[in-house]
TIFI-66163 format. One record per residue (C-alpha): x, y, z. Coordinates in steps of 0.02 Angstrom, whole numbers, padded with zeros to 5 digits, always signed. Layout:
N
XYZ/...
This chain:
162
+01440+03134-02229/+01542+03043-02097/+01449+03139-01963/+01283+03074-02028/+01344+02893-02025/+01415+02918-01853/+01251+02993-01791/+01150+02851-01869/+01265+02723-01789/+01244+02805-01618/+01054+02813-01637/+01045+02631-01693/+01155+02576-01549/+01052+02672-01421/+00887+02609-01491/+00937+02426-01499/+01023+02438-01330/+00865+02500-01247/+00762+02364-01325/+00884+02229-01270/+00872+02281-01088/+00812+02148-00968/+00706+02179-00816/+00824+02193-00667/+00816+02099-00503/+00804+02224-00362/+00704+02234-00201/+00543+02334-00187/+00396+02331-00067/+00227+02259-00114/+00060+02334-00061/+00070+02252+00110/+00246+02316+00145/+00337+02152+00115/+00504+02159+00024/+00497+02062-00139/+00613+02038-00287/+00558+02119-00448/+00594+01953-00535/+00437+01886-00450/+00336+02005-00558/+00383+01904-00713/+00244+01775-00726/+00258+01714-00905/+00148+01847-00982/+00190+02024-01034/+00157+02170-00919/+00147+02357-00925/+00269+02434-00801/+00226+02613-00757/+00334+02723-00646/+00237+02857-00552/+00247+02980-00408/+00116+03055-00292/+00141+03231-00361/+00137+03179-00545/-00036+03219-00615/-00001+03139-00787/+00053+02981-00696/-00110+02970-00601/-00210+03005-00759/-00118+02867-00853/-00141+02740-00714/-00325+02783-00693/-00348+02762-00881/-00257+02595-00881/-00366+02538-00736/-00522+02583-00836/-00469+02491-00996/-00381+02342-00917/-00526+02219-00919/-00577+02266-01095/-00398+02246-01157/-00383+02078-01070/-00520+02013-01186/-00392+02036-01326/-00224+02009-01239/-00168+01918-01082/-00060+02042-00984/-00033+02122-00815/+00000+02298-00754/+00127+02346-00622/+00130+02523-00554/+00295+02572-00473/+00291+02716-00350/+00460+02803-00347/+00417+02905-00194/+00545+02897-00054/+00507+02831+00120/+00430+02998+00174/+00291+02980+00044/+00271+02790+00031/+00120+02786+00147/+00039+02924+00045/+00073+02826-00116/-00003+02669-00040/-00161+02761+00013/-00176+02846-00157/-00163+02679-00248/-00295+02606-00133/-00405+02761-00144/-00405+02760-00333/-00457+02576-00329/-00318+02519-00445/-00347+02335-00480/-00169+02298-00533/-00007+02263-00441/+00071+02412-00353/+00249+02408-00288/+00346+02540-00196/+00525+02581-00244/+00563+02694-00096/+00752+02674-00116/+00734+02703-00304/+00839+02550-00346/+00722+02496-00486/+00710+02674-00550/+00900+02682-00566/+00915+02508-00640/+00787+02552-00775/+00866+02724-00808/+00705+02815-00769/+00730+03003-00759/+00553+03070-00788/+00381+03011-00739/+00273+02941-00804/+00393+02819-00883/+00308+02666-00952/+00382+02503-01014/+00312+02342-01084/+00406+02192-01018/+00384+02034-01121/+00345+01862-01050/+00531+01822-01031/+00576+01983-00940/+00645+02085-01085/+00600+02266-01115/+00494+02267-01273/+00441+02450-01271/+00475+02611-01176/+00388+02778-01174/+00400+02938-01071/+00257+03054-01031/+00071+03036-01053/-00060+03118-01161/-00239+03053-01174/-00245+02919-01307/-00062+02871-01294/-00112+02715-01197/-00174+02643-01363/+00009+02623-01414/+00029+02507-01264/-00115+02398-01324/-00040+02393-01498/+00129+02336-01430/+00046+02205-01319/-00046+02134-01470/+00117+02128-01568/+00198+02028-01427/+00052+01907-01426/+00080+01869-01611/+00261+01817-01581/
């Protein structure tokens, strides 16, 4: 019985700890190659933060889907999307051209030193977060299957009600 309580305590601590995480201040590159602070991405409204890589097909599928539904969702919720390429400096130019080629209409940043990836404890892609208007992590999810983006909309709507 003690093992169960111990396990529940650990799970509770891990869950609440992840949800209390704040968006870190590290340097990344924007689409034009300028170094910016990630804190500049916090604009007073929530945003979807999606980590991706050029060889990750589910990442590309998720970002293409988000690009397609973004305007429709914005009729219901005011939010932004930030796609974070975790590709190192050898693949950054490929990531930039892919983002441009897909016509993504959201903010793309490039974490070629993987500082943001480490700060957010990202180990797999796609890894998607919702950051609230104050810069706190409100939701986190790994992986992508078609339809799972609807959970993001649900969480965004919940934040709007607060």
